[in-house]
C-alpha positions in Angstrom: -74.1 152.6 56.1 -76.8 150.7 54.3 -74.2 148.8 52.2 -72.3 147.8 55.3 -75.6 146.7 56.9 -76.4 144.5 54.0 -72.9 143.0 54.0 -73.1 142.3 57.7 -76.5 140.6 57.1 -74.8 138.3 54.5 -71.7 137.7 56.6 -73.6 137.3 59.8 -73.0 133.6 60.3 -69.4 133.8 59.1 -67.8 136.6 61.2 -69.0 135.4 64.6 -67.6 131.9 63.7 -64.3 133.5 62.7 -64.1 135.4 65.9 -65.0 132.4 68.2 -62.7 130.1 66.2 -59.8 132.6 66.4 -60.1 132.9 70.1 -60.2 129.1 70.7 -57.2 128.6 68.3 -55.2 131.2 70.2 -55.9 129.3 73.5 -54.7 126.1 71.7 -51.6 127.9 70.5 -50.8 128.9 74.1 -51.1 125.3 75.2 -48.8 124.1 72.4 -46.2 126.7 73.3 -46.6 125.6 77.0 -46.1 122.0 76.0 -43.0 122.8 74.0 -41.4 124.7 76.9 -42.3 122.0 79.4 -41.2 119.0 77.3 -38.6 120.6 75.0 -35.9 118.3 75.9 -37.9 115.2 74.8 -39.8 116.4 71.8 -38.0 116.0 68.5 -38.1 118.9 66.0 -40.5 117.2 63.8 -43.0 116.7 66.6 -42.6 120.3 67.8 -43.6 121.2 64.3 -46.5 118.8 64.2 -48.0 120.2 67.4 -48.6 123.5 65.7 -50.9 121.9 63.2 -53.4 121.4 66.0 -53.9 125.2 65.8 -54.4 125.0 62.0 -56.8 122.1 62.4 -58.9 124.1 64.9 -59.1 127.0 62.5 -60.2 124.8 59.6 -63.0 123.0 61.6 -66.4 124.5 61.1 -67.4 123.7 64.7 -66.5 121.5 67.7 -69.0 119.4 69.6 -70.4 120.9 72.7 -68.7 119.8 76.0 -69.1 120.9 79.6 -65.3 121.1 79.9 -64.9 123.3 76.9 -62.8 126.5 77.3 -65.6 128.3 75.7 -67.6 127.9 79.0 -65.1 130.0 81.1 -66.2 133.3 82.5 -63.6 135.2 80.6 -65.4 134.2 77.4 -68.7 135.9 78.6 -67.9 139.3 76.9 -67.0 137.6 73.6 -70.2 135.5 73.7 -72.3 138.6 74.5 -70.7 140.4 71.5 -71.4 137.5 69.2 -75.0 137.4 70.4 -75.5 141.0 69.5 -73.6 140.5 66.2 -76.1 138.0 65.0 -79.1 140.1 65.9 -79.5 143.1 63.7 -80.9 146.3 65.2 -84.7 146.6 65.1 -84.4 149.8 63.1 -82.5 148.0 60.3 -85.1 145.2 60.2 -88.0 147.6 60.1 -86.3 149.6 57.4 -85.9 146.6 55.2 -89.4 145.3 55.5 -92.5 147.0 54.0 -94.8 148.6 56.6 -97.6 146.3 57.7 -101.0 148.0 57.7 -102.9 148.0 61.0 -105.5 145.3 61.3 -109.1 146.4 61.4 -110.4 146.8 64.9 -112.8 144.0 65.9 -116.2 144.8 67.3 -115.4 143.1 70.6 -111.9 144.5 70.9 -110.8 146.2 74.1 -110.6 150.0 74.0 -107.1 151.4 73.9 -106.1 153.4 77.0 -103.9 156.5 76.4 -101.4 157.1 79.2 -100.3 160.7 79.8 -96.8 161.3 81.2 -97.4 164.9 82.1 -97.6 164.3 85.7 -95.2 161.5 86.0 -91.9 161.9 87.8 -88.9 163.0 85.7 -87.0 159.7 86.1 -90.0 157.6 85.0 -90.6 159.9 81.9 -87.0 159.5 80.8 -86.9 155.7 81.2 -90.1 155.3 79.2 -89.1 157.6 76.4 -85.8 155.8 76.0 -87.5 152.5 75.3 -88.0 151.1 71.8 -90.9 152.8 70.0 -92.0 151.8 66.6 -88.8 149.7 66.0 -86.4 152.4 67.0 -83.4 151.2 69.1 -82.7 152.7 72.5 -80.3 155.6 72.4 -78.1 154.2 75.1 -77.5 151.1 73.0 -77.0 152.7 69.7 -73.2 152.5 70.1 -73.3 148.8 70.6 -75.7 148.3 67.8 -73.4 149.9 65.3 -70.4 148.0 66.6 -70.9 144.9 64.4 -71.1 147.1 61.3 -67.9 148.9 62.2 -66.1 145.6 63.0 -67.2 144.2 59.7 -65.9 147.1 57.7 -62.5 147.0 59.5 -62.1 143.2 59.0 -63.1 143.4 55.4 -60.7 146.2 54.7 -57.7 144.4 56.4 -58.5 141.1 54.7 -58.8 142.8 51.3 -55.5 144.6 51.7 -53.6 141.4 52.7 -55.2 139.3 50.0 -54.3 141.9 47.4 -50.7 142.0 48.6 -50.6 138.2 48.6 -51.9 137.8 45.1 -49.8 140.7 43.8 -46.5 139.3 45.2 -47.2 135.8 43.7 -48.3 137.2 40.3 -45.1 139.2 40.1 -43.0 136.2 41.2 -44.6 133.9 38.6 -44.0 136.4 35.7 -40.4 136.8 36.6 -39.8 133.0 36.8 -41.5 132.4 33.5 -38.7 134.5 31.9 -35.9 132.4 33.5 -34.7 129.3 31.5 -33.7 126.1 33.4 -29.9 125.8 34.2 -27.9 123.6 31.9 -24.7 123.5 34.0 -23.8 119.8 34.1 -22.0 120.1 37.4 -25.1 121.6 39.1 -27.5 119.2 37.4 -25.3 116.2 38.3 -25.3 117.2 42.0 -29.1 117.8 41.9 -29.7 114.2 40.5 -27.4 112.8 43.2 -29.4 114.7 45.9 -32.7 113.5 44.4 -31.6 109.9 44.8 -30.7 110.5 48.4 -34.0 112.3 49.1 -36.1 109.7 47.3 -37.3 112.0 44.6 -37.7 110.2 41.3 -37.9 113.2 38.9 -35.4 116.1 39.5 -37.2 119.5 39.4 -35.9 122.3 37.2 -33.0 124.3 38.6 -33.3 128.1 38.0 -30.5 130.5 38.5 -32.2 133.9 39.1 -31.9 137.1 41.0 -35.6 136.9 41.9 -34.5 135.4 45.2 -31.4 136.1 47.4 -31.4 132.7 49.1 -31.9 129.2 47.9 -35.7 128.4 47.7 -38.2 125.8 46.5 -41.0 127.4 44.5 -44.1 126.3 42.6 -47.3 124.7 43.8 -48.1 122.8 40.5 -44.6 123.0 38.9 -42.0 122.6 41.6 -38.6 124.3 40.9 -35.5 125.1 42.8 -34.3 128.7 42.8 -30.6 129.5 43.3 -29.3 133.2 43.4 -26.5 133.9 40.8 -23.0 133.3 42.2 -24.1 131.6 45.3 -22.8 128.1 44.4 -19.5 129.6 43.5 -19.1 130.8 47.2 -20.0 127.4 48.7 -18.1 124.1 49.0 -19.4 120.9 47.5 -20.7 119.7 50.9 -22.5 123.1 51.4 -24.0 122.9 48.0 -25.3 119.4 48.7 -26.9 120.6 52.0 -28.6 123.4 50.3 -30.1 121.2 47.6 -31.2 118.6 50.1 -33.0 121.2 52.2 -34.9 122.5 49.2 -35.8 119.0 48.1 -37.2 118.2 51.5 -39.4 121.2 51.1 -40.7 119.9 47.8 -41.0 116.4 49.2 -43.1 117.6 52.2 -45.2 119.9 50.0 -44.3 122.9 52.1 -45.3 125.3 49.3 -48.9 124.1 49.7 -48.6 124.5 53.4 -47.4 128.1 52.9 -50.5 128.9 50.9 -52.8 127.4 53.4 -51.2 129.4 56.3 -51.3 132.6 54.3 -55.0 132.3 53.5 -55.8 131.5 57.1 -53.8 134.5 58.2 -55.7 136.7 55.8 -59.0 135.6 57.4 -57.7 135.9 60.9 -55.4 138.9 60.5 -56.9 140.6 63.5 -55.5 138.0 66.0 -51.9 138.8 67.0 -51.6 135.5 68.8 -52.1 133.6 65.6 -49.4 135.7 63.8 -46.9 134.7 66.6 -48.1 131.0 66.5 -47.6 130.8 62.7 -44.3 132.5 63.0 -43.2 129.9 65.5 -44.7 127.1 63.2 -42.5 128.3 60.3 -39.4 128.3 62.5 -40.1 124.8 63.8 -40.8 123.6 60.3 -37.3 124.8 59.2 -35.8 123.0 62.2 -37.6 119.9 61.2 -36.3 120.1 57.7 -32.7 120.7 59.1 -33.0 117.4 60.9 -34.2 115.7 57.9 -31.3 117.0 55.9 -28.8 115.9 58.6 -30.3 112.4 58.6 -29.8 112.3 54.9 -26.4 113.8 54.8 -24.9 112.1 57.8 -22.2 109.6 56.8 -21.1 108.0 60.0 -20.1 111.2 62.0 -23.3 113.1 63.1 -21.3 115.7 65.0 -19.3 116.6 62.0 -22.4 116.7 59.8 -24.2 119.0 62.2 -21.2 121.4 62.5 -20.8 121.7 58.7 -24.5 122.2 58.3 -24.5 125.0 61.0 -21.7 126.7 59.1 -23.7 126.5 55.9 -26.7 128.3 57.6 -24.4 131.0 59.0 -22.8 131.5 55.6 -26.2 131.9 54.0 -27.3 134.6 56.3 -26.0 137.2 53.9 -28.3 135.9 51.2 -31.7 136.5 52.9 -34.7 136.7 50.6 -36.5 140.0 49.8 -39.3 141.3 47.7 -41.5 138.8 46.0 -39.5 135.9 47.6 -41.7 136.4 50.6 -44.7 135.1 48.6 -46.1 131.7 49.9 -45.2 130.1 46.6 -41.6 130.0 47.9 -40.2 128.0 50.8 -36.5 128.4 51.4 -33.7 127.5 53.7 -34.0 131.0 55.2 -37.7 131.5 54.8 -39.0 134.4 56.8 -41.2 133.8 59.8 -44.1 135.5 58.2 -45.0 135.5 54.5 -47.2 138.7 54.8 -45.2 140.9 57.1 -41.7 139.4 57.1 -40.1 142.3 58.9 -42.4 141.9 61.9 -41.2 138.5 63.0 -37.9 138.0 61.2 -35.3 138.0 63.9 -32.0 136.3 64.9 -33.8 134.3 67.6 -35.3 131.9 65.0 -31.8 131.2 63.5 -30.5 130.8 67.1 -33.1 128.2 67.9 -32.3 126.3 64.7 -28.6 126.3 65.4 -29.4 125.1 69.0 -31.4 122.1 67.6 -28.7 121.3 65.1 -26.2 121.2 67.8 -28.4 118.6 69.7 -28.7 116.4 66.6 -26.2 113.7 67.6 -27.8 113.2 71.0 -30.9 111.1 71.6 -34.1 113.2 72.2 -35.1 111.0 75.2 -37.8 108.5 75.9 -40.4 110.3 73.8 -38.3 109.6 70.7 -40.7 106.7 70.2 -43.3 109.2 69.1 -41.8 109.6 65.7 -38.6 110.2 63.8 -36.3 113.1 64.3 
């Protein structure tokens, strides 16, 4: 208990900030989701994805300026603010235990005599209320449960964050070791197609192409050394158009630095693992990101017939559903065409609804998104 108390004292300013920030970010996530539902017909996929970064921005900001119209001033926030106030104030007993006892000051000559009060003849209810008060730095018995609550919450948060961080680091270390043993592909057909796709995507230097069984779906990997990972035998089952769509999708991940975004989201989830609203928000963010990349690919691959390009690309996605990633491919160092909704707990949010939403947006590709299209590109 003493070690947890010392840890709580050091993390005192951090954990209350995490809790307050997590709650306000969850409220922003609800507003973003409501906006998407209300204006879904007019918002392009890229803007649906960009809206979620308001949640990420709030989680990264150290503090927001005070405002009378802030959501933090609502009555529903009163219990949370009360808990934060108690969190930042350690119990008197812990403070007294960490400080050396102060010797009593010598009595002055003109000091007032102390009066001793006897409770022998006092009513029972008065006797109990007085005894239950703080005496000599000891906390009141009826508040001892609340006093210990910050220590318990600190231990639970630290245990959860440590486990998730260990899983995150372990998965990426294992992935990096396996990829170091894979030589780049020397197939002239695949490399020629990759160079063509790099010219279309505006990438000057083609990344290495690795054929490895580390992943079961095409993926873009590497934060400092970008690479494209292809499962063995996949390209033999795809047509030339489907191969081009797959490579363009992975190149858009590299061009938009989605691997770095994966790392940022994963580290934020480690710190805010206790908030289920943020898990759902980040799952939706990743799905909308894939839809935004689908639209980018369609704009690059469209050659005069958007409806045909959308139909062929949707068929490619359906064909790839049998090549879902597993194992270390869920590491944030990988961003693929079938990336899971969660990089830490993929089975929790990976469902067919995400693929259905992507197919629905692909089907709408030839149509104008409405008057809000002036906000940005598709």
